[in-house]
C-alpha positions in Angstrom: -84.5 175.3 31.9 -81.7 174.1 29.6 -80.0 171.6 31.5 -83.9 170.2 31.6 -84.1 170.5 27.5 -80.3 168.8 27.8 -81.5 166.0 29.6 -84.8 165.5 27.7 -82.5 165.5 24.7 -80.2 162.8 25.9 -83.1 160.8 27.1 -84.1 160.5 23.4 -81.0 160.1 21.7 -80.8 156.9 23.8 -84.4 156.0 22.7 -82.2 155.9 18.9 -79.5 154.6 19.9 -79.3 152.2 22.5 -82.3 150.3 21.7 -82.0 149.0 18.6 -78.8 146.8 19.7 -80.0 145.4 23.3 -79.4 142.6 23.7 -79.9 140.2 26.6 -79.1 136.6 27.6 -80.1 137.1 31.9 -84.1 137.3 30.4 -86.4 134.5 28.7 -86.7 136.7 25.8 -83.2 137.9 24.6 -84.4 140.8 22.2 -87.9 142.3 22.7 -87.9 142.3 26.1 -84.5 144.0 27.2 -85.5 146.9 24.4 -89.2 147.4 26.1 -88.1 147.8 29.8 -85.5 150.0 28.8 -88.2 152.1 26.3 -90.6 151.9 29.5 -88.2 153.4 31.9 -86.7 156.2 29.2 -90.5 156.9 28.8 -91.4 157.4 32.8 -88.2 159.7 32.8 -89.1 161.8 29.8 -93.0 162.2 31.8 -91.5 163.1 34.6 -89.2 165.7 33.4 -92.2 167.1 30.7 -94.2 167.7 33.8 -91.0 169.1 35.4 -90.6 171.7 32.7 -94.5 172.4 33.2 -94.4 173.4 36.7 -91.5 175.7 35.8 -93.3 177.4 33.2 -96.8 177.3 34.5 -96.0 177.4 38.4 -99.4 175.7 38.4 -98.3 172.1 37.7 -98.8 172.5 34.3 -102.7 172.8 33.9 -102.7 176.1 32.0 -100.6 174.5 29.4 -102.7 171.4 29.2 -105.8 173.3 29.4 -104.2 175.5 26.2 -102.8 172.3 24.3 -106.6 170.5 25.0 -108.3 173.8 23.5 -105.9 173.7 20.1 -106.6 170.0 19.6 -110.9 170.9 20.0 -110.4 174.2 18.0 -108.7 172.5 15.0 -111.1 171.4 12.7 -108.9 169.2 10.6 -107.5 166.0 11.2 -104.2 166.3 11.8 -102.1 163.5 12.8 -102.3 164.1 16.0 -106.1 164.1 16.0 -105.3 160.4 14.1 -102.8 159.2 16.5 -104.9 159.5 19.7 -107.7 158.2 17.7 -105.3 155.2 17.3 -104.8 154.7 21.4 -108.4 155.4 21.8 -109.1 152.5 19.5 -106.5 150.4 21.8 -108.2 151.2 25.0 -112.1 150.2 23.8 -110.6 147.2 22.0 -108.8 146.2 25.8 -112.2 146.9 27.6 -113.4 144.2 26.0 -110.7 141.8 26.1 -111.3 138.4 27.6 -107.3 138.5 28.6 -107.0 141.8 30.4 -102.9 141.6 31.9 -101.7 140.6 28.1 -103.9 143.2 26.7 -102.3 145.5 28.8 -98.7 144.5 29.3 -98.3 142.3 26.1 -97.2 138.7 26.0 -96.0 137.7 29.3 -92.3 137.4 27.6 -91.7 140.4 25.7 -94.2 142.9 27.3 -94.6 145.1 23.6 -98.0 145.5 21.7 -100.3 145.8 24.8 -101.9 149.0 25.5 -99.3 150.1 28.6 -96.4 150.2 25.3 -99.2 152.1 23.2 -99.7 154.8 26.0 -95.8 155.3 26.2 -95.3 155.4 22.1 -98.7 158.4 22.7 -95.9 160.1 25.2 -93.0 159.7 22.8 -94.7 161.0 20.2 -96.3 164.4 21.9 -92.8 164.8 23.5 -91.2 164.8 20.2 -94.3 167.1 18.9 -92.8 170.2 20.5 -89.3 169.8 19.1 -88.0 172.5 16.9 -88.0 170.9 13.1 -84.1 171.3 13.2 -83.5 168.8 16.1 -86.4 166.7 14.5 -84.5 166.5 11.0 -80.7 165.8 13.2 -82.6 162.8 15.4 -84.4 161.3 12.2 -80.4 161.9 10.9 -79.5 159.7 13.7 -82.4 156.9 13.8 -81.4 156.5 9.9 -78.1 155.7 10.8 -78.6 153.5 13.4 -80.9 151.4 11.4 -78.1 151.3 8.8 -76.0 149.7 11.5 -78.6 147.3 12.2 -78.9 146.5 8.7 -75.4 145.8 8.6 -75.4 143.5 10.8 -78.3 141.4 9.2 -76.5 141.2 6.4 -73.2 140.0 7.7 -75.8 137.3 9.2 -76.8 136.1 6.2 -73.2 135.6 4.8 -72.6 133.3 8.2 -71.6 135.8 10.8 -73.5 133.9 13.9 -74.8 130.7 12.1 -73.8 128.4 14.7 -74.7 130.6 17.6 -78.6 130.7 17.1 -81.1 127.8 17.1 -82.7 129.2 14.0 -81.1 129.4 10.1 -80.4 133.1 10.7 -78.9 132.6 7.2 -81.9 132.1 5.6 -83.5 134.6 7.2 -81.6 137.0 9.1 -82.4 139.2 12.2 -79.9 141.1 13.2 -79.7 142.7 16.7 -83.9 142.2 17.1 -84.2 138.4 17.0 -87.3 137.4 14.4 -87.4 138.3 11.1 -90.7 140.3 11.0 -89.6 142.5 14.1 -86.6 143.4 11.8 -88.6 143.8 9.0 -90.9 146.3 10.9 -88.3 148.4 12.0 -86.3 148.9 8.4 -90.0 149.5 6.8 -90.0 152.6 9.1 -86.9 153.9 8.5 -86.7 153.4 4.6 -88.8 156.4 4.1 -87.0 158.5 6.0 -83.7 157.2 3.9 -85.5 158.4 1.1 -87.0 162.0 2.3 -83.1 162.7 3.0 -82.2 161.1 -0.2 -84.4 163.2 -2.5 -84.0 166.3 0.0 -80.4 166.6 -0.5 -78.6 168.7 -3.4 -75.1 167.7 -3.0 -74.2 165.2 -5.1 -72.0 163.2 -2.2 -74.6 163.3 -0.3 -77.0 161.7 -2.5 -74.7 158.7 -3.5 -74.7 158.7 0.5 -78.1 157.8 1.2 -78.4 155.7 -1.8 -76.2 153.9 -0.3 -77.6 153.5 3.0 -81.1 152.7 1.1 -79.8 149.5 -0.6 -78.3 148.6 2.2 -81.4 148.7 4.5 -83.2 147.1 1.9 -81.1 144.4 1.7 -81.3 143.4 5.3 -85.1 144.1 5.0 -84.4 141.7 1.4 -83.0 139.2 3.9 -85.4 139.0 6.2 -87.7 137.3 4.0 -90.3 138.7 5.4 -93.7 138.9 3.2 -95.3 141.4 5.4 -92.7 143.6 5.7 -91.7 143.7 1.8 -94.9 144.3 0.8 -95.5 147.4 3.2 -92.0 148.6 1.9 -93.5 148.1 -1.7 -96.5 149.7 -1.1 -94.8 152.5 0.9 -92.5 153.1 -2.1 -95.5 153.3 -4.4 -97.1 156.0 -2.4 -94.2 157.9 -1.5 -93.8 158.5 -4.8 -97.1 159.0 -5.9 -97.9 161.9 -3.4 -94.0 163.1 -4.1 -94.4 166.7 -5.3 -94.2 166.9 -9.0 -91.2 169.0 -9.2 -89.2 166.7 -6.7 -90.3 164.1 -8.7 -89.0 165.1 -11.8 -85.6 166.7 -10.1 -85.2 163.0 -8.8 -86.7 160.5 -10.9 -83.1 158.8 -12.1 -82.3 158.8 -8.4 -85.3 156.9 -7.6 -85.4 154.5 -10.5 -81.8 154.2 -9.5 -82.7 152.4 -6.3 -85.6 150.3 -8.1 -82.9 148.7 -10.0 -80.4 148.2 -7.3 -83.1 146.5 -5.0 -84.1 144.6 -8.2 -80.7 143.5 -8.5 -80.2 142.3 -4.6 -83.4 140.3 -5.3 -82.0 138.6 -8.5 -78.6 138.2 -6.8 -79.9 136.8 -3.7 -83.4 135.1 -4.2 -83.1 133.1 -1.1 -86.6 132.4 0.1 -88.8 134.6 -1.9 -89.8 132.0 -4.4 -91.0 129.6 -1.9 -92.9 132.0 0.7 -94.6 133.7 -2.4 -95.9 129.8 -3.3 -96.7 129.6 0.3 -98.8 132.5 0.0 -100.9 131.4 -3.2 -101.3 128.5 -1.5 -102.9 129.9 1.5 -104.8 132.7 -1.0 -106.1 129.6 -3.1 -107.2 127.6 -0.2 -109.3 130.7 1.3 -111.1 132.0 -1.9 -111.0 129.1 -4.4 -114.4 128.4 -5.8 -113.4 124.6 -5.6 -112.0 124.2 -2.5 -112.0 120.4 -2.2 -109.9 120.5 -5.5 -107.1 122.8 -4.5 -106.8 122.5 -0.6 -103.4 122.3 0.2 -102.4 120.4 2.8 -99.5 120.6 5.2 -96.9 118.9 2.1 -97.6 122.2 -0.1 -96.3 124.3 2.0 -92.4 124.8 1.6 -92.0 127.3 4.0 -94.6 127.0 6.3 -98.2 128.3 6.8 -97.9 131.1 8.1 -100.2 132.9 5.9 -103.0 130.3 7.5 -101.6 131.3 11.2 -102.2 134.9 10.4 -106.0 134.2 9.1 -106.8 132.3 11.9 -105.3 134.8 14.4 -107.4 137.5 12.5 -110.7 135.6 12.6 -110.3 135.0 16.1 -109.8 139.3 16.5 -113.3 139.1 14.4 -115.4 136.9 16.5 
């Protein structure tokens, strides 16, 4: 059983260490497709390994274990995280049944194989496997994840200052994408990691470790900022406010200087390298005014009103399609 657990730990660790940096030139989509193929492969191995462990434990294909887990889920009257995760997956499954493009809804966009119901099921399987790990092991894996995000961020920051400026068709210096291939994908990844970063910052008691996690948080935020992803930066701002608001009063009182310093350093980064921020903010205002203004003919924007691009309009069209 120890050997099976060791294999499981190696597979989980590979998801955290290998996936962020997987890039290939042998497929149409260089970044997301190879990452997803690796995630699918590791998930299949993890599921097979879990069933093997259930067989070894229960001698009856793990049915007793599954039945007991189901009873615990039903008996728990509280709306816990697992219940919310399962409800999210069920909502995706229901949505897929109404899809006019079933193949895309199952597998995601053809060149990426991400975002479809199959990938959501994979994430559910990974979540349920991780949920049964010891807290100490989860903390260790979380630190590994923060460290890998920092390497990704360093790569992105160096792109902003000229690394690979002639390698890609896109202007990687204007909006970095690191090893993710698209600024918004990089931003989504970093927004997920930064709360973990903040948690380790406030929980550490040793000064040098606090300084280390502060430096890591600033590095990760800098890469997020250089992506100039309006949705990513907005999501982090909301996340940070919620984090501080719901933080225990004692921890907030003990760490307010560190949190304030993080805000100040983040502000310095924004003022030092404003980049496309002002232009993208203006584009967002133009889109909002087009949609909510009372005098639409007077304020309607044409293509020339946009400085960077009408990404806001594109998303509104997508959302309208979803509602339809």
